[in-house]
BAPATI-148678 format. One line per field, with one value per residue (C-alpha): residue number from 0; y, z, x. Coordinates in nm, 3 decimals. Example, Ala and Ser with C-alpha at 12.3 -4.5 7.8 and 13.67 -1.06 7.14 Angstrom:
k <- c(0  1)
y <- c(-0.450  -0.106)
z <- c(0.780  0.714)
x <- c(1.230  1.367)
This chain:
k <- c(0  1  2  3  4  5  6  7  8  9  10  11  12  13  14  15  16  17  18  19  20  21  22  23  24  25  26  27  28  29  30  31  32  33  34  35  36  37  38  39  40  41  42  43  44  45  46  47  48  49  50  51  52  53  54  55  56  57  58  59  60  61  62  63  64  65  66  67  68  69  70  71  72  73  74  75  76  77  78  79  80  81  82  83  84  85  86  87  88  89  90  91  92  93  94  95  96  97  98  99  100  101  102  103  104  105  106  107  108  109  110  111  112  113  114  115  116  117  118  119  120  121  122  123  124  125  126  127  128  129  130  131  132  133  134  135  136  137  138  139  140  141  142  143  144  145  146  147  148  149  150  151  152  153  154  155  156  157  158  159  160  161  162  163  164  165  166  167  168  169  170  171  172  173  174  175  176  177  178  179  180  181  182  183  184  185  186  187  188  189  190  191  192  193  194  195  196  197  198  199  200  201  202  203  204  205  206  207  208  209  210  211  212  213  214  215  216  217  218  219  220  221  222  223  224  225  226  227  228  229  230  231  232  233  234  235  236  237  238  239  240  241  242  243  244  245  246  247  248  249  250  251  252  253  254  255  256  257  258  259  260  261  262  263  264  265  266  267  268  269  270  271  272  273  274)
y <- c(1.289  1.322  1.070  1.263  1.592  1.428  1.295  1.643  1.793  1.531  1.579  1.954  2.098  2.367  2.694  2.612  2.763  2.418  2.298  2.433  2.280  1.946  1.951  2.018  1.725  1.485  1.602  1.537  1.190  1.109  1.207  0.994  0.697  0.730  0.725  0.425  0.232  0.303  0.208  -0.034  -0.348  -0.215  -0.126  -0.470  -0.641  -0.463  -0.371  -0.634  -0.401  -0.259  0.073  0.154  0.509  0.666  0.881  1.042  1.083  1.264  1.480  1.588  1.640  1.777  2.138  2.144  2.014  2.341  2.524  2.256  2.275  2.655  2.709  2.429  2.581  2.929  2.798  2.625  2.925  3.198  2.990  3.071  3.449  3.537  3.270  3.445  3.495  3.136  3.017  3.195  3.042  2.708  2.723  2.759  2.462  2.265  2.350  2.224  1.911  1.842  1.861  1.616  1.372  1.392  1.309  1.022  0.872  0.904  0.729  0.463  0.383  0.283  -0.098  -0.148  0.116  -0.143  -0.514  -0.733  -0.849  -1.204  -1.281  -1.136  -1.305  -1.069  -1.205  -1.094  -0.753  -0.715  -0.846  -0.589  -0.294  -0.416  -0.451  -0.110  0.054  -0.110  0.000  0.360  0.362  0.217  0.469  0.766  0.642  0.504  0.654  0.549  0.198  0.177  0.293  0.061  -0.236  -0.157  -0.150  -0.448  -0.706  -0.690  -0.697  -1.009  -1.181  -1.085  -1.262  -1.220  -1.007  -0.730  -0.740  -0.697  -0.402  -0.249  -0.281  -0.122  0.187  0.246  0.615  0.716  0.842  0.478  0.346  0.616  0.584  0.207  0.249  0.523  0.301  0.017  0.253  0.379  0.024  -0.072  0.244  0.181  -0.181  -0.074  0.195  -0.056  -0.315  -0.411  -0.377  -0.660  -0.548  -0.735  -0.549  -0.629  -0.446  -0.455  -0.409  -0.191  -0.438  -0.312  -0.529  -0.816  -0.901  -0.924  -0.905  -0.901  -1.004  -0.946  -0.941  -0.878  -1.071  -1.313  -1.254  -1.421  -1.323  -1.396  -1.390  -1.194  -0.990  -0.983  -0.800  -0.927  -0.571  -0.437  -0.707  -0.683  -0.303  -0.323  -0.586  -0.373  -0.089  -0.305  -0.533  -0.435  -0.426  -0.702  -0.941  -1.174  -1.448  -1.500  -1.768  -1.855  -1.781  -1.853  -1.878  -1.848  -1.955  -1.998  -1.697  -1.488  -1.176  -1.368  -1.600  -1.422  -1.204  -1.500  -1.647  -1.355  -1.367  -1.726  -1.622  -1.321  -1.437  -1.745  -1.884  -2.146  -2.279  -2.248  -2.321)
z <- c(-1.350  -1.222  -1.480  -1.757  -1.655  -1.634  -1.987  -2.109  -1.939  -2.088  -2.436  -2.458  -2.176  -1.943  -2.140  -2.468  -2.534  -2.592  -2.239  -2.068  -2.340  -2.316  -1.936  -1.966  -2.204  -1.986  -1.674  -1.844  -1.953  -1.611  -1.436  -1.678  -1.638  -1.260  -1.271  -1.505  -1.284  -0.991  -1.144  -1.434  -1.217  -1.086  -1.436  -1.563  -1.262  -1.270  -1.636  -1.816  -2.033  -2.036  -2.218  -2.394  -2.500  -2.154  -2.174  -2.513  -2.418  -2.098  -2.276  -2.545  -2.324  -2.004  -2.132  -2.201  -1.860  -1.662  -1.927  -1.922  -1.544  -1.530  -1.821  -1.698  -1.350  -1.492  -1.725  -1.442  -1.210  -1.460  -1.602  -1.288  -1.324  -1.681  -1.930  -2.248  -2.093  -1.970  -2.319  -2.468  -2.209  -2.264  -2.631  -2.523  -2.288  -2.575  -2.795  -2.535  -2.469  -2.841  -2.866  -2.575  -2.735  -3.072  -2.913  -2.708  -3.003  -3.231  -2.984  -2.907  -3.279  -3.289  -3.331  -3.024  -2.807  -2.556  -2.500  -2.303  -1.982  -1.861  -1.531  -1.242  -0.905  -0.614  -0.430  -0.723  -0.702  -0.335  -0.401  -0.675  -0.459  -0.158  -0.378  -0.537  -0.197  -0.063  -0.368  -0.331  0.040  -0.013  -0.289  -0.075  0.239  0.100  0.369  0.648  0.504  0.490  0.850  0.953  0.786  0.956  1.294  1.227  1.155  1.500  1.660  1.463  1.587  1.947  1.953  1.926  2.239  2.112  1.772  1.937  2.133  1.812  1.634  1.927  1.883  1.519  1.450  1.457  1.099  0.990  1.216  1.169  0.785  0.817  1.077  0.869  0.558  0.758  0.896  0.546  0.413  0.703  0.653  0.279  0.341  0.602  0.373  0.092  0.308  0.143  0.327  0.395  0.144  -0.176  -0.484  -0.850  -1.101  -1.478  -1.598  -1.896  -2.119  -2.460  -2.689  -2.454  -2.108  -1.768  -1.432  -1.092  -0.789  -0.460  -0.091  0.154  0.034  -0.177  -0.554  -0.837  -1.195  -1.471  -1.815  -1.899  -2.210  -2.527  -2.394  -2.135  -2.068  -2.016  -1.771  -1.561  -1.551  -1.437  -1.173  -1.036  -0.989  -0.807  -0.598  -0.323  -0.448  -0.203  -0.296  -0.576  -0.526  -0.709  -0.554  -0.865  -1.237  -1.446  -1.826  -1.965  -2.319  -2.505  -2.736  -2.793  -2.642  -2.320  -2.278  -2.413  -2.107  -1.871  -1.996  -1.846  -1.530  -1.474  -1.517  -1.286  -1.013  -0.801  -0.915  -0.680  -0.902  -1.266  -1.385)
x <- c(3.252  3.609  3.730  3.555  3.714  4.055  4.006  3.910  4.213  4.444  4.296  4.236  4.442  4.305  4.298  4.125  3.779  3.629  3.713  3.394  3.176  3.357  3.323  2.950  2.910  3.108  2.920  2.587  2.689  2.834  2.510  2.311  2.545  2.526  2.147  2.147  2.388  2.159  1.824  1.876  1.834  1.500  1.382  1.483  1.324  0.987  0.943  1.150  1.360  1.712  1.765  2.092  2.009  1.987  2.304  2.228  1.861  1.956  2.212  1.966  1.659  1.813  1.842  1.467  1.357  1.396  1.196  0.925  0.895  0.890  0.649  0.424  0.403  0.340  0.071  -0.111  -0.087  -0.170  -0.453  -0.651  -0.620  -0.514  -0.610  -0.479  -0.135  -0.134  -0.221  0.080  0.313  0.142  0.242  0.603  0.564  0.410  0.709  0.956  0.751  0.727  1.105  1.139  0.893  1.067  1.403  1.260  1.073  1.376  1.606  1.344  1.325  1.693  1.714  1.936  1.768  1.650  1.634  1.400  1.563  1.577  1.411  1.615  1.603  1.540  1.845  2.064  1.899  1.989  2.338  2.393  2.292  2.488  2.797  2.737  2.692  3.007  3.207  3.088  3.166  3.513  3.585  3.481  3.659  3.984  4.203  3.972  3.952  4.330  4.356  4.075  4.244  4.574  4.404  4.180  4.449  4.612  4.270  4.176  4.489  4.419  4.079  3.705  3.670  3.894  3.722  3.383  3.517  3.651  3.317  3.136  3.354  3.261  3.181  2.817  2.841  2.866  2.592  2.328  2.301  2.255  1.981  1.819  1.819  1.664  1.397  1.314  1.278  1.052  0.843  0.803  0.707  0.451  0.308  0.257  0.086  -0.245  -0.575  -0.820  -1.083  -1.161  -1.036  -1.107  -0.886  -0.930  -0.573  -0.484  -0.299  -0.406  -0.617  -0.686  -0.806  -0.641  -0.818  -0.651  -0.856  -0.679  -0.758  -0.478  -0.175  -0.380  -0.397  -0.582  -0.494  -0.745  -0.577  -0.264  -0.330  -0.117  0.190  0.441  0.559  0.206  0.099  0.415  0.383  0.020  0.096  0.380  0.127  -0.129  0.092  0.340  0.700  0.799  0.516  0.628  0.367  0.038  -0.181  -0.383  -0.360  -0.670  -0.669  -1.021  -0.925  -0.594  -0.610  -0.298  -0.458  -0.524  -0.227  0.084  0.134  0.099  0.427  0.619  0.405  0.514  0.877  0.864  0.629  0.594  0.259  0.117  -0.162  -0.266  -0.619)
């Protein structure tokens, strides 16, 4: 965002009427780019696609989102007490939603709107986010890092004992966020722990079949449907995010609407046995 505003200032100056509009545009694109940088590895990992139209999609649809939220809430609330009024507001919500869908469909129709992602190893995923977090921390604490580096070098020369003492004196504002992040990860993992009951799920993969049988941490997948994207999306809904192992994959017969999705399953998951 700061880089965008600097570019606007260098190009248009500070007093021209177009400056506020240009700042709004750059702010919108910067927010979208920030969100994409934060989530594209997860989208690629779980859904197998990388979108290239995120910034323009956000820029074009963001103005309609507040109206969609407000009119949607009013429609739902007024529908309980004044249905005709709610219907009128609902038409406005429909108009805004129609605009959003038109924009999304138009951008999705662009030939290079998205690409299927290659299989991403979970270790690369963790490495990316650790590197991104470190880069953000270094950027926001440049002076502290410089001071820390200046103090750290003499301590390193003086030996391990002094270094340990230095680390023990780190400010709480550095320690607490790390502990909080660890607690959140543990809580999410605990919340997504499967139960011990036997579950049979008929997955929505379009014109084809895919059945997931799971009990605890044990999964059996019968067929994979015709779409790699559909089967990976359905598996991500049914399996914990940290579980990347399927004990058994069964192919009932080698038709395209049963086997095509299994190719991507074999790439994305560790399959112990195939029948």
